[in-house]
C-alpha positions as CSV (number, residue, x, y, z in Angstrom):
1,X,23.7,-73.2,98.2
2,X,25.9,-72.6,95.1
3,X,24.8,-72.5,91.5
4,X,27.6,-72.2,89.0
5,X,26.7,-70.4,85.8
6,X,28.7,-69.4,82.6
7,X,28.2,-66.8,79.9
8,X,29.1,-68.2,76.5
9,X,29.8,-65.9,73.6
10,X,33.2,-67.0,72.2
11,X,34.7,-70.2,73.6
12,X,32.6,-73.4,73.4
13,X,35.5,-75.6,74.3
14,X,35.8,-73.9,77.6
15,X,32.0,-74.2,78.1
16,X,32.2,-78.0,77.5
17,X,35.1,-78.4,79.9
18,X,33.3,-76.4,82.6
19,X,30.2,-78.5,82.1
20,X,32.3,-81.7,82.3
21,X,33.8,-80.5,85.6
22,X,30.4,-79.7,87.1
23,X,29.0,-83.0,86.0
24,X,31.9,-84.9,87.5
25,X,30.8,-83.5,90.9
26,X,27.1,-84.1,90.1
27,X,26.4,-80.4,89.8
28,X,23.8,-78.8,87.4
29,X,25.0,-75.5,86.0
30,X,23.3,-72.7,84.0
31,X,24.7,-71.8,80.6
32,X,23.8,-68.5,79.1
33,X,24.5,-68.9,75.3
34,X,24.3,-66.4,72.5
35,X,22.3,-67.3,69.4
36,X,25.4,-67.1,67.3
37,X,27.2,-69.7,69.3
38,X,24.2,-72.0,69.0
39,X,24.2,-71.4,65.2
40,X,27.9,-72.4,65.1
41,X,27.8,-75.3,67.6
42,X,24.3,-76.8,67.8
43,X,25.6,-80.3,68.7
44,X,27.7,-78.9,71.6
45,X,24.7,-77.0,73.0
46,X,22.6,-80.1,72.8
47,X,25.3,-81.9,74.8
48,X,25.2,-79.2,77.4
49,X,21.4,-79.4,77.5
50,X,21.4,-83.1,78.5
51,X,22.7,-82.2,81.9
52,X,22.5,-78.5,82.4
53,X,20.1,-75.6,82.2
54,X,20.2,-73.6,79.0
55,X,19.5,-69.9,78.8
56,X,19.8,-67.0,76.3
57,X,22.5,-64.4,76.2
58,X,21.6,-62.2,73.2
59,X,22.2,-63.2,69.6
60,X,25.5,-61.4,68.8
61,X,26.2,-60.3,72.5
62,X,24.5,-57.0,72.0
63,X,24.4,-54.2,74.5
64,X,20.6,-54.0,75.0
65,X,20.7,-50.6,76.7
66,X,21.9,-49.1,73.4
67,X,19.2,-50.7,71.3
68,X,15.7,-49.4,70.5
69,X,12.7,-51.3,72.0
70,X,12.0,-52.8,68.6
71,X,15.6,-53.9,68.2
72,X,15.6,-55.5,71.6
73,X,12.4,-57.4,70.8
74,X,13.8,-58.6,67.5
75,X,17.0,-59.9,69.1
76,X,15.2,-61.8,71.8
77,X,12.7,-63.3,69.4
78,X,15.4,-64.3,67.0
79,X,17.4,-66.0,69.7
80,X,14.5,-67.8,71.3
81,X,13.3,-68.9,67.8
82,X,16.7,-70.5,67.1
83,X,16.7,-72.5,70.3
84,X,13.2,-73.7,69.4
85,X,14.3,-74.6,65.9
86,X,17.0,-76.9,67.4
87,X,14.5,-78.2,70.0
88,X,16.6,-77.1,72.9
89,X,14.6,-75.9,75.9
90,X,15.6,-72.4,76.9
91,X,14.7,-71.5,80.5
92,X,16.2,-68.1,81.3
93,X,18.2,-65.1,80.1
94,X,21.1,-63.0,81.1
95,X,21.7,-59.7,79.2
96,X,25.2,-59.3,77.7
97,X,27.4,-56.9,79.7
98,X,24.5,-56.9,82.2
99,X,23.2,-54.1,80.0
100,X,19.4,-53.7,79.8
101,X,16.5,-51.3,80.3
102,X,13.3,-51.6,82.2
103,X,11.6,-52.5,78.9
104,X,14.2,-55.3,78.4
105,X,12.9,-57.1,81.4
106,X,9.4,-56.8,80.2
107,X,10.4,-58.5,77.0
108,X,12.0,-61.4,78.8
109,X,9.0,-61.8,81.1
110,X,6.8,-61.9,78.0
111,X,8.8,-64.9,76.7
112,X,8.3,-66.8,80.0
113,X,12.0,-66.7,80.8
114,X,13.6,-66.0,84.2
115,X,16.2,-63.2,84.3
116,X,19.7,-63.4,85.9
117,X,21.1,-60.0,85.1
118,X,20.8,-58.3,88.5
119,X,23.1,-58.6,91.5
120,X,21.1,-59.9,94.5
121,X,21.9,-56.7,96.5
122,X,20.2,-54.6,93.9
123,X,16.8,-56.3,94.5
124,X,14.5,-55.4,97.3
125,X,11.1,-57.1,97.2
126,X,9.4,-56.1,94.0
127,X,11.9,-53.4,93.2
128,X,15.4,-53.2,91.8
129,X,18.1,-50.5,91.6
130,X,19.7,-49.6,88.3
131,X,20.3,-45.9,87.9
132,X,17.3,-45.3,90.0
133,X,14.6,-47.5,91.6
134,X,12.3,-49.5,89.3
135,X,9.5,-52.0,89.7
136,X,10.2,-55.5,88.4
137,X,7.8,-56.8,85.8
138,X,4.9,-58.6,87.5
139,X,5.4,-62.0,85.9
140,X,9.2,-61.9,85.8
141,X,11.1,-64.5,87.8
142,X,14.4,-62.9,88.9
143,X,17.3,-65.2,89.6
144,X,20.0,-62.8,90.8
145,X,23.7,-63.5,90.8
146,X,25.9,-63.0,93.9
147,X,29.5,-63.1,92.8
148,X,31.5,-63.1,89.5
149,X,34.9,-64.2,88.4
150,X,35.7,-60.8,87.0
151,X,35.5,-59.1,90.4
152,X,36.4,-61.8,92.9
153,X,39.2,-64.4,92.4
154,X,37.6,-66.5,95.1
155,X,34.1,-66.3,93.7
156,X,33.8,-70.1,93.8
157,X,33.8,-70.1,97.6
158,X,30.8,-67.8,97.8
159,X,27.1,-68.8,98.2
160,X,24.4,-68.1,95.6
161,X,24.4,-67.9,91.9
162,X,28.0,-67.6,90.7
163,X,28.6,-65.8,87.4
164,X,31.6,-66.9,85.2
165,X,32.7,-66.2,81.7
166,X,33.9,-68.7,79.1
167,X,37.1,-66.7,78.4
168,X,38.0,-66.7,82.0
169,X,37.8,-70.5,82.5
170,X,41.5,-71.2,82.1
171,X,42.3,-68.7,84.9
172,X,40.1,-70.3,87.5
173,X,39.8,-73.9,86.4
174,X,42.5,-75.4,88.6
175,X,41.3,-73.5,91.7
176,X,37.7,-74.5,91.1
177,X,38.6,-78.1,90.6
178,X,40.6,-78.2,93.8
179,X,37.8,-76.5,95.7
180,X,35.1,-79.0,94.4
181,X,37.4,-81.9,95.2
182,X,38.0,-80.6,98.7
183,X,34.3,-79.9,99.3
184,X,33.4,-83.4,98.1
185,X,36.0,-85.0,100.4
186,X,34.7,-83.1,103.4
187,X,31.1,-84.1,102.6
188,X,32.1,-87.7,102.4
189,X,34.0,-87.6,105.7
190,X,31.1,-86.0,107.4
191,X,28.8,-88.7,106.1
192,X,30.9,-91.5,107.7
193,X,29.5,-92.2,111.2
194,X,32.1,-92.1,114.0
195,X,32.6,-95.3,116.0
196,X,32.8,-94.9,119.7
197,X,35.5,-96.7,121.6
198,X,33.0,-98.8,123.5
199,X,31.3,-100.1,120.4
200,X,34.7,-100.7,118.8
201,X,35.8,-103.1,121.5
202,X,35.7,-106.8,120.9
203,X,33.0,-108.7,123.0
């Protein structure tokens, strides 16, 4: 299974185009949006929320590992509050730059959000690896990613949760569109039952 996701901190036009492409092929994506982008483009985020899953991505795209615990808490609360103010449901969170601490995950769990900041190979049961082995927060739902557009030009052919960035969309748009069209065509062909020669003969 493939789940296409996008981090949005600077290019809302690319996010809308990506959403439109996914919707054209009846795909539901995940959009990780900073509070500042919501502040600037509330109508656009509402449009995304009509078809796709909306998640937080910091307020000003902060590096959480460089923030104090109180600063991290404040950023998350400010971001979540802004989504609530605009009555836009927020389901999950991805830390900007994939930068976070063990305490960061506890904060997200406390907000009832799932996290998508860890690569799937870094998770083993209730543990994860990030500069050492740590225990995942008890009530945290972890939705790990498996491939990203920054490391793999053919990421869109991989399985799992696929991490893309709004500023990269112009680089992979054509390839992704061709891939989705080909996949849809193959699925349609497979759904057409073959007709045996005997049944095709005239009585």
